[in-house]
Kinemage of the C-alpha trace (Angstrom):
@kinemage 1
@onewidth
@group {chain A} dominant
@subgroup {mainchain}
@vectorlist {calphas} color= white
{ca met a 1} P -0.016 -0.006 0.040
{ca leu a 2} L 1.317 3.453 -0.962
{ca thr a 3} L 0.864 6.325 1.434
{ca thr a 4} L 2.161 9.795 1.889
{ca his a 5} L 2.192 9.406 5.636
{ca val a 6} L 5.429 8.652 7.474
{ca val a 7} L 5.410 4.985 8.651
{ca val a 8} L 8.362 3.892 10.720
{ca cys a 9} L 6.739 1.529 13.209
{ca leu a 10} L 3.983 -1.080 13.321
{ca glu a 11} L 1.522 1.234 15.176
{ca gln a 12} L 1.811 3.813 12.404
{ca ala a 13} L 1.275 1.178 9.716
{ca leu a 14} L -1.816 -0.145 11.500
{ca gln a 15} L -3.142 3.361 11.788
{ca val a 16} L -2.729 3.920 7.987
{ca ile a 17} L -4.517 0.611 7.349
{ca lys a 18} L -7.363 1.688 9.676
{ca trp a 19} L -7.676 5.012 7.786
{ca tyr a 20} L -7.813 3.150 4.465
{ca gly a 21} L -10.647 1.023 5.815
{ca trp a 22} L -12.528 4.208 6.705
{ca arg a 23} L -11.929 5.510 3.196
{ca trp a 24} L -13.935 2.581 1.770
{ca lys a 25} L -16.859 3.303 4.138
{ca ile a 26} L -16.753 6.968 3.141
{ca glu a 27} L -16.833 5.878 -0.536
{ca gln a 28} L -19.928 3.784 0.227
{ca leu a 29} L -21.524 6.708 1.986
{ca phe a 30} L -20.996 8.903 -1.041
{ca ala a 31} L -22.268 6.184 -3.391
{ca thr a 32} L -25.420 5.992 -1.274
{ca leu a 33} L -25.910 9.791 -1.587
{ca lys a 34} L -25.294 9.646 -5.349
{ca lys a 35} L -26.934 7.557 -8.086
{ca ala a 36} L -26.535 4.175 -6.248
{ca gly a 37} L -28.974 5.399 -3.737
{ca leu a 38} L -30.527 8.777 -3.022
{ca asn a 39} L -29.502 10.459 -6.297
{ca ile a 40} L -29.030 13.871 -4.743
{ca glu a 41} L -27.079 14.956 -7.755
{ca ala a 42} L -30.372 15.138 -9.597
{ca thr a 43} L -31.680 17.883 -7.330
{ca gln a 44} L -33.152 20.947 -8.923
{ca leu a 45} L -32.136 23.160 -5.979
{ca glu a 46} L -29.935 26.023 -7.038
{ca ser a 47} L -28.707 27.729 -3.822
{ca ser a 48} L -25.662 26.228 -2.159
{ca ile a 49} L -27.433 26.602 1.294
{ca ala a 50} L -30.437 24.585 0.086
{ca ile a 51} L -28.164 21.896 -1.385
{ca gln a 52} L -26.113 21.722 1.856
{ca arg a 53} L -29.399 21.313 3.826
{ca leu a 54} L -30.636 18.621 1.452
{ca thr a 55} L -27.314 16.799 1.858
{ca ile a 56} L -27.476 16.903 5.598
{ca leu a 57} L -30.987 15.381 5.515
{ca ala a 58} L -29.911 12.814 3.003
{ca leu a 59} L -26.903 11.856 5.178
{ca ser a 60} L -29.152 10.492 7.839
{ca val a 61} L -30.869 8.188 5.312
{ca ala a 62} L -27.506 7.246 3.816
{ca val a 63} L -26.113 6.353 7.305
{ca arg a 64} L -29.200 4.192 8.039
{ca thr a 65} L -28.766 2.447 4.780
{ca leu a 66} L -25.122 1.724 5.394
{ca gln a 67} L -25.959 0.489 8.928
{ca met a 68} L -28.283 -2.061 7.326
{ca val a 69} L -25.759 -3.069 4.694
{ca glu a 70} L -22.923 -3.417 7.117
{ca gly a 71} L -25.022 -5.196 9.751
{ca ser a 72} L -27.117 -7.348 7.428
{ca asp a 73} L -25.751 -10.685 8.752
{ca asn a 74} L -24.817 -9.675 12.292
{ca thr a 75} L -27.631 -10.891 14.588
{ca gln a 76} L -25.700 -9.457 17.614
{ca leu a 77} L -26.634 -5.971 16.397
{ca ser a 78} L -29.960 -4.629 17.717
{ca ala a 79} L -32.428 -3.056 15.376
{ca glu a 80} L -32.338 -0.135 17.811
{ca leu a 81} L -29.137 0.931 16.037
{ca thr a 82} L -31.292 2.112 13.186
{ca phe a 83} L -34.932 1.978 14.151
{ca cys a 84} L -36.607 3.343 17.321
{ca gln a 85} L -39.086 1.164 19.386
{ca lys a 86} L -42.154 2.478 17.491
{ca gln a 87} L -40.527 1.834 14.128
{ca gln a 88} L -39.771 -1.724 15.216
{ca gln a 89} L -43.389 -2.193 16.323
{ca cys a 90} L -44.493 -1.054 12.861
{ca leu a 91} L -41.949 -3.405 11.244
{ca leu a 92} L -43.325 -6.225 13.284
{ca gly a 93} L -46.796 -5.432 11.986
{ca leu a 94} L -45.550 -5.359 8.390
{ca gln a 95} L -43.500 -8.578 8.611
{ca ser a 96} L -46.278 -11.006 7.727
{ca ser a 97} L -47.430 -8.919 4.776
{ca val a 98} L -43.966 -8.873 3.148
{ca glu a 99} L -43.023 -12.505 3.829
{ca gly a 100} L -43.854 -15.253 1.364
{ca asp a 101} L -45.874 -18.376 2.156
{ca thr a 102} L -42.947 -20.789 2.038
{ca lys a 103} L -40.252 -21.340 4.741
{ca lys a 104} L -37.593 -20.056 2.285
{ca leu a 105} L -39.408 -16.783 2.068
{ca gln a 106} L -39.862 -16.231 5.847
{ca asn a 107} L -37.577 -13.785 7.618
{ca pro a 108} L -34.788 -16.053 8.979
{ca tyr a 109} L -33.555 -13.643 11.644
{ca pro a 110} L -34.584 -13.266 15.282
{ca arg a 111} L -37.056 -10.467 15.977
{ca gly a 112} L -35.365 -7.319 17.116
{ca cys a 113} L -31.976 -7.740 15.516
{ca leu a 114} L -30.774 -5.434 12.769
{ca pro a 115} L -30.813 -8.218 10.027
{ca trp a 116} L -34.497 -8.858 10.885
{ca ala a 117} L -35.351 -5.217 10.254
{ca thr a 118} L -33.146 -5.066 7.207
{ca ser a 119} L -34.949 -8.066 5.727
{ca ile a 120} L -38.330 -6.353 6.052
{ca ile a 121} L -37.006 -3.092 4.671
{ca ala a 122} L -35.453 -4.955 1.691
{ca arg a 123} L -38.772 -6.787 0.983
{ca leu a 124} L -40.504 -3.366 0.977
{ca gly a 125} L -37.826 -2.243 -1.518
{ca gly a 126} L -38.593 -5.042 -3.902
{ca trp a 127} L -36.063 -7.712 -2.829
{ca ser a 128} L -37.319 -11.232 -3.522
{ca gly a 129} L -36.349 -12.529 -0.072
{ca tyr a 130} L -34.416 -15.602 -1.303
{ca thr a 131} L -31.300 -15.803 0.888
{ca ser a 132} L -29.680 -17.992 -1.752
{ca gly a 133} L -29.698 -14.984 -4.189
{ca arg a 134} L -27.936 -11.731 -4.060
{ca pro a 135} L -28.374 -9.747 -0.883
{ca pro a 136} L -30.273 -6.500 -1.172
{ca gly a 137} L -28.125 -3.513 -2.303
{ca met a 138} L -28.206 0.119 -1.504
{ca pro a 139} L -30.849 1.094 -4.078
{ca thr a 140} L -33.238 -1.599 -2.798
{ca leu a 141} L -32.737 -0.584 0.820
{ca val a 142} L -33.182 3.143 0.025
{ca his a 143} L -36.392 2.340 -1.813
{ca gly a 144} L -37.498 0.172 1.096
{ca leu a 145} L -36.787 2.920 3.541
{ca arg a 146} L -38.821 5.433 1.538
{ca gln a 147} L -41.697 3.023 1.501
{ca phe a 148} L -41.295 2.270 5.219
{ca glu a 149} L -41.215 5.946 6.141
{ca ser a 150} L -44.512 6.556 4.363
{ca ile a 151} L -46.137 3.526 5.978
{ca phe a 152} L -44.766 4.437 9.359
{ca ile a 153} L -46.174 7.961 9.229
{ca gly a 154} L -49.665 6.522 8.446
{ca trp a 155} L -49.248 3.808 11.099
{ca lys a 156} L -48.288 6.298 13.749
{ca leu a 157} L -51.101 8.668 12.839
{ca ala a 158} L -53.629 5.771 13.164
{ca leu a 159} L -51.954 4.508 16.385
{ca asp a 160} L -51.860 7.871 18.020
{ca gly a 161} L -55.533 8.597 17.264
{ca leu a 162} L -54.658 11.673 15.247
{ca val a 163} L -56.839 10.737 12.304
{ca tyr a 164} L -60.013 12.772 12.499
{ca thr a 165} L -63.123 10.667 11.568
{ca arg a 166} L -66.019 12.637 13.129
{ca ser a 167} L -68.712 14.292 11.077
{ca phe a 168} L -68.671 18.003 10.298
{ca pro a 169} L -71.331 19.760 12.408
{ca asp a 170} L -72.704 21.920 9.570
{ca thr a 171} L -73.420 19.109 7.069
{ca gly a 172} L -73.775 15.994 9.214
{ca arg a 173} L -71.445 14.220 6.744
{ca gly a 174} L -67.862 13.079 7.104
{ca leu a 175} L -64.952 13.995 4.866
{ca gly a 176} L -66.223 11.912 2.029
{ca gly a 177} L -69.141 14.167 1.227
């Protein structure tokens, strides 16, 4: 490995190797922000401040996506790394609707671990669910997260009782007319 850093001992060599490992993760983060994931390059925003704000918002989604990619097989990682308790409850409610009927298409991971949550998000993103095939990639997980966020907002509104269903006093009819 070539480096511009001075390396005269083992500790310095190990530090350079560690930095190089971080470089790959940073490349993956940028790939998630770009066409492989969120495609923020396609923004029509013109001001640099607006683009910076969009990028900051997109970074949270990119980090969540990378957490799912990195931890997709590590059942020791909790889903809490990426999803709050309410989101996990919603994922649990969605699990049966995204799983297939056969044993091969069931979520193989224990409930509450990150791979369990990742599997559900991937299915929402269009992944077939066959563990013998390719694992879900960043675009699939980004699409799944988009789907999940929409579902979660509706689920939370319904759960918290914020959906207004009473009749209007002046017409005696509900929202439907």
